[in-house]
C-alpha positions in Angstrom: -6.9 9.2 -23.4 -9.9 7.4 -21.9 -11.4 3.8 -21.2 -14.6 2.4 -20.8 -14.6 1.5 -17.1 -16.2 -1.8 -17.8 -13.1 -3.3 -19.4 -10.6 -2.3 -16.5 -10.1 -5.8 -14.7 -11.0 -4.2 -11.5 -13.9 -2.3 -12.4 -16.5 -5.5 -11.3 -18.8 -4.2 -8.6 -18.1 -0.3 -9.6 -20.4 2.0 -11.3 -18.4 4.1 -13.5 -18.9 4.4 -16.8 -15.4 6.1 -18.3 -11.7 6.6 -17.0 -10.1 9.1 -17.8 -5.7 9.3 -18.0 -4.9 12.6 -19.0 -1.2 13.8 -19.4 -1.2 17.1 -18.1 -2.4 19.1 -15.0 -4.3 21.2 -17.5 -5.9 18.5 -19.4 -6.9 16.7 -16.2 -8.6 19.9 -14.7 -10.5 20.1 -18.0 -11.7 16.3 -17.3 -13.3 17.7 -13.8 -14.8 20.9 -15.3 -16.3 18.6 -18.1 -18.2 16.1 -15.7 -19.5 19.4 -13.6 -18.7 17.3 -10.5 -19.5 13.9 -11.6 -15.8 13.0 -12.1 -13.5 12.3 -9.1 -9.7 12.1 -8.8 -8.2 8.7 -8.2 -4.3 8.0 -7.8 -3.4 5.3 -5.4 -7.4 4.4 -4.9 -6.6 2.8 -1.6 -9.6 5.2 -0.2 -11.6 5.7 -3.7 -11.9 2.2 -4.5 -13.3 1.0 -1.6 -15.4 3.9 -1.4 -16.8 3.1 -4.8 -17.2 -0.1 -4.1 -19.3 0.8 -1.0 -21.8 2.9 -2.8 -20.2 5.9 -0.3 -19.2 7.5 -3.8 -21.1 7.8 -6.8 -19.5 9.2 -10.3 -19.8 8.8 -13.8 -15.6 9.2 -15.1 -12.8 8.8 -12.9 -9.5 11.3 -13.7 -6.7 9.4 -13.0 -3.6 12.1 -12.4 -0.8 8.7 -12.4 0.5 10.3 -15.6 0.8 13.7 -14.9 4.9 14.7 -14.8 7.1 15.5 -12.1 4.3 15.2 -9.3 6.1 11.7 -7.9 9.4 13.6 -6.7 10.8 14.0 -3.4 12.7 17.8 -3.7 14.6 20.0 -1.7 14.2 23.8 -2.5 16.4 25.7 -0.4 15.4 25.3 3.4 12.1 23.5 2.3 11.0 19.7 1.5 8.6 19.1 -1.1 6.8 15.9 -2.2 4.5 15.9 -5.4 0.9 14.5 -5.3 1.9 10.9 -6.7 4.7 10.5 -4.1 3.9 7.2 -2.1 4.1 6.1 1.7 7.2 3.4 0.3 8.9 6.6 -1.2 8.7 8.5 1.7 9.6 5.9 4.2 12.9 5.3 2.2 13.8 8.6 1.3 17.2 9.1 2.6 16.2 13.2 2.3 13.4 12.7 4.4 15.1 10.4 7.0 17.4 13.3 7.5 15.1 16.5 7.2 11.9 15.2 8.0 12.2 12.1 10.1 8.7 11.9 11.8 7.2 11.8 8.5 9.3 8.9 7.5 8.2 6.9 10.5 4.8 8.2 10.0 4.6 6.7 6.5 6.1 3.6 7.6 3.5 2.9 9.9 0.6 3.0 7.2 -0.9 -0.5 6.5 1.2 -3.4 4.6 4.2 -2.7 2.5 1.6 -3.7 -0.8 -0.5 -0.2 0.4 2.5 1.7 1.1 3.7 1.0 -2.4 0.5 2.5 -4.0 -1.3 4.6 -1.4 0.0 8.7 -1.8 0.8 10.8 1.2 -1.8 13.3 -0.8 -4.2 10.6 -0.8 -4.0 10.0 2.9 -4.3 14.0 3.6 -7.2 14.2 1.6 -8.7 11.5 3.4 -9.1 13.8 6.2 -9.1 11.0 8.7 -8.7 11.8 12.4 -5.9 9.0 12.7 -4.3 9.7 9.0 -0.7 8.6 9.7 1.0 11.2 7.6 -1.4 14.2 8.8 -0.1 14.2 12.4 3.7 14.3 11.3 3.3 17.1 9.0 0.6 19.0 11.1 4.1 18.9 13.4 6.2 20.2 10.4 4.2 23.1 9.8 3.4 21.4 6.4 1.4 23.5 3.6 -0.2 22.0 0.5 -0.4 23.4 -3.1 -4.1 23.2 -4.6 -4.8 23.7 -8.2 -8.2 24.3 -10.0 -9.5 25.8 -13.1 -9.2 29.2 -11.0 -5.1 28.6 -10.4 -3.4 27.3 -8.0 -3.2 28.0 -4.0 -1.0 27.4 -0.6 -3.0 25.7 1.9 -1.6 25.7 5.6 -2.0 21.9 6.1 -4.1 22.9 9.4 -6.5 24.6 6.9 -7.3 21.3 4.8 -9.3 19.7 7.7 -12.5 20.7 8.7 -14.5 19.9 12.2 -17.0 17.5 10.1 -14.3 15.0 9.0 -13.4 16.3 5.6 -11.0 17.9 3.3 -11.9 21.5 2.6 -10.6 21.0 -1.2 -12.9 19.2 -3.6 -11.6 16.2 -5.4 -14.1 16.6 -8.0 -12.2 19.9 -9.0 -9.2 20.4 -7.1 -6.2 18.5 -7.6 -3.3 18.8 -4.5 -0.4 18.8 -6.2 2.0 19.4 -4.0 3.0 19.2 -0.3 6.1 21.4 1.5 7.4 21.6 4.9 10.8 23.4 6.1 13.9 21.1 6.7 14.3 20.0 10.3 17.4 22.1 11.4 20.4 21.1 13.7 18.8 23.3 16.5 15.7 21.1 16.2 14.2 17.5 16.9 11.4 16.0 16.5 9.6 12.5 17.7 6.7 10.5 16.1 4.9 8.1 18.5 1.8 5.6 17.2 -0.3 3.5 19.5 -2.4 0.9 18.1 -3.8 -2.7 19.0 -1.4 -4.3 16.5 2.1 -3.7 15.0 0.4 -3.3 11.4 -2.9 -2.7 9.4 -4.9 -1.1 11.9 -6.0 2.4 12.4 -4.3 4.0 15.3 -5.8 4.7 18.8 -3.6 7.4 18.8 -0.9 9.2 17.2 1.3 12.0 18.8 3.8 13.9 16.8 6.3 17.0 17.6 8.7 19.0 16.8 10.7 21.0 19.6 13.6 24.1 18.6 15.7 24.7 21.4 18.4 27.3 22.7 21.2 24.7 24.1 22.7 27.6 25.7 19.8 29.1 27.9 18.3 25.4 28.0 14.7 26.8 26.9 12.6 25.9 24.0 12.3 28.5 21.7 9.3 26.9 19.8 7.4 24.0 19.4 4.6 22.1 17.6 2.4 19.5 18.7 0.1 17.4 16.7 -2.1 14.8 17.6 -5.1 12.1 16.5 -7.4 10.5 16.8 -8.6 12.5 19.9 -10.5 14.8 18.0 -13.1 15.3 14.6 -9.8 16.1 12.8 -5.8 15.9 13.0 -5.0 19.1 14.8 -2.2 21.1 16.2 -2.5 21.5 20.2 -2.2 25.3 20.1 -2.3 25.7 24.0 0.2 23.0 24.8 2.4 24.5 21.8 2.1 28.1 23.6 3.0 26.8 26.9 6.3 25.2 26.0 7.6 28.3 23.9 10.1 29.9 25.9 9.9 27.2 28.9 12.7 25.7 30.5 14.3 22.4 29.1 13.1 20.5 32.1 11.0 17.6 33.9 8.5 20.5 35.0 8.0 22.0 31.8 7.3 18.3 30.1 4.6 17.5 32.8 2.9 20.8 32.3 2.8 20.3 28.6 1.4 16.6 28.9 -1.5 18.0 31.0 -2.1 21.1 28.9 -2.6 18.2 25.7 -4.5 16.0 28.3 -6.8 19.2 28.3 -6.7 20.0 24.9 -8.0 16.6 23.7 -11.3 15.6 22.5 -11.3 11.9 22.2 -14.5 9.9 22.4 -15.4 6.3 23.6 -15.3 3.3 21.1 -16.2 -0.3 22.1 -13.0 -1.3 20.0 -10.7 1.3 20.4 -11.2 2.3 24.0 -13.4 4.4 26.4 -12.4 8.3 26.4 -11.0 8.1 29.6 -7.9 5.7 28.4 -7.6 7.7 25.6 -7.0 11.3 27.3 -4.6 9.6 29.7 -2.3 7.9 26.6 -2.3 11.7 25.2 -0.6 12.7 28.6 1.9 9.4 28.2 2.8 9.9 24.6 3.1 13.7 24.9 5.4 13.4 27.9 7.2 10.3 26.2 7.5 12.2 23.0 9.0 15.8 24.2 11.5 14.1 26.1 12.2 11.9 22.6 12.2 15.2 21.0 14.3 17.1 23.2 17.0 14.6 23.6 17.1 14.4 19.1 17.6 18.0 19.5 20.5 17.5 21.8 18.9 18.9 24.9 18.2 15.4 26.7 16.5 15.8 30.4 18.4 13.3 32.8 
């Protein structure tokens, strides 16, 4: 189904000729191929519509994927949690399954924008924006997530870390690719996570800093078996603090380990000074503070508090 874009009530100020509403993934991909790079996928539209209004994006057609079947579900498959590409932040924030098996993602989803934005903005769209402060990208990195992307050539799984390029863009092309699913392993009983967000106001603002971590512990030996640590926006893209993770793996659960990890994250971060969001020095110090605080909370949630 297609509409003349000028007939849509929100089309004012946007120069697009056609609005397409496919009912299947195959049809959506056919629509994209037909326009040869002059069509753009749209779902929630909270990023795409402002880009069109500001002329940062110019296309002849929009391919609305909101009618594609089964992509608005949150499901558990074995030890994996799967989100469809149309799942909104509001769905994630309210999901009992996500709260139980991936709580830091629910915390991240609750921090995005306003309730109105969360009700329409998709998690997939937040990832595709590739913003260094994308609210769900940081916890999903810490959860070791991957995404499934479909194109005319077929479907492929991509580790989430590989979705973000150093130039602040996603490595998929929304004029020919569709992100259909997001997957991550369930957080288990020997694991604990923490999500922290530093911002100038409580809501509707880009974060100064986001920290997320998941730790896996050996309670008997009192050591950290594995750890994932993600940060943003203190680099050109949302990123995993790999050196910090390496330091934590196999380390004893004590404050000395926490301090070493906080210092390592401090060294790995690459923030830039900004007149609105603060100086490089301030952001780097906050990386140290939030890493220290967040790792202590993650270990506490894993059942190994540091007293």
